[in-house]
C-alpha positions, 0 to 999 in steps of 0.5 A: 553523469556523476553528482558532486558529493554534498561535502564537496559542495559545502567546501566550494560554498565556504570558499565562495563565501570567504572569497566575497568577504576578502573581496570586500576588504580589498582597497577601492582601487583594486575592486572589480567592477560593480557588475563583477560584484553583482555576478559574484553575489548571484553566484554565491546565492546559487552555490549556497542553494545547491545542497538544499536542491540536491537533498530535495531532488536526488531521492526522487531522481534515484527512485524514478530512475530505478526499475519498477518493482510492481509489474503488469504481470503482478497487477493482472495476478491481483485483478484475476484473483480478486475477480475470481474470489468475487465470482465464487462468492456470488456463486456460493450465495446465489439465491440463498433464502433469508433462512439460509443467510442467517443459519448458524451451526450453533451460537458460537459460529457465524452465519453466511451473512456474518461471513459476508459482513466480515469480508465486507469490513475487510474490503474497507479496512485494507482499502483505507490502509493502502490509501494511507500508506500510498501517501508516504514516500516509496521504500523500494529497498524494503522489497528484499525483505518481502516474503513470497506471495506463496507464504501469505497464501499458505498462511490463509490456507492454514486450517487452524482458527483465526481470531478476527480483529474487533473492527472486523467482527460481524454484528449480524445486523444486516439481513440476507443479501444486504450482506452481499451488497455490502461486500460487493461495494468494497470489492468492486472499488478495490478491483478498480484501484488495483486496475488503475493505480499508477503507484508501485505497490511493491515499493510502498509498505504498511506496518505489521506487528511481529517478525514481519514488521513491514508488508508491501501493498501488493502483499496486502492485496495477496492476503486480501484475496487469500482471506476471501478464499479462506472464508469461501471454504467456511461458507461451503462448510456451512452449506454442507451442514445436515441441518442447513435449510433447504430453502 
């Protein structure tokens, strides 16, 4: 079924408005019945409302009828990697002593506890960012500008140092396994979100500085587990230090 273009509807609306004006100027003996006038007024009111109705409804219909970009395969891909990196964090930090949690190679380096605090902060940062952007209208047309998942993972695999944003810098105030609890609290909620969300995570986009400008929520989650992998490598390097405490 073809939709009537809005300009055409506007013309029809004007014709009805003009018709009613002229009808009022016809001598009494040529006027239509009262019922006909009532019908004309009701019809005019309906026609006048059509452009507004179309402007509100058509964008939603267009999106609902389009192909869903984020598939069940995409969902499972994120869940698998979020669960995998969570399990690896648990494995690497299992039974660490307080001394091992707090060990630093030197004063410029993070301890394992600080690495987990940093990861836990990002659980909250990305969860809030996704929640805010999912409250906006979907923009599936931006998907054609999206980078492949592999480009984000390559960025996270880049061995060159990354500088943490100020809101993700660990203060090191938590002790030992409290850092793990802090991380797991956020990670479990992000996994639940990805598992249960009904949103199309490839049609909702957040903002970024630089050339990328926009990033889908799916891509945000890819960066998220890639970021965890990056810091898992850091944890392993800390544990490989010759002076890392034995207990």
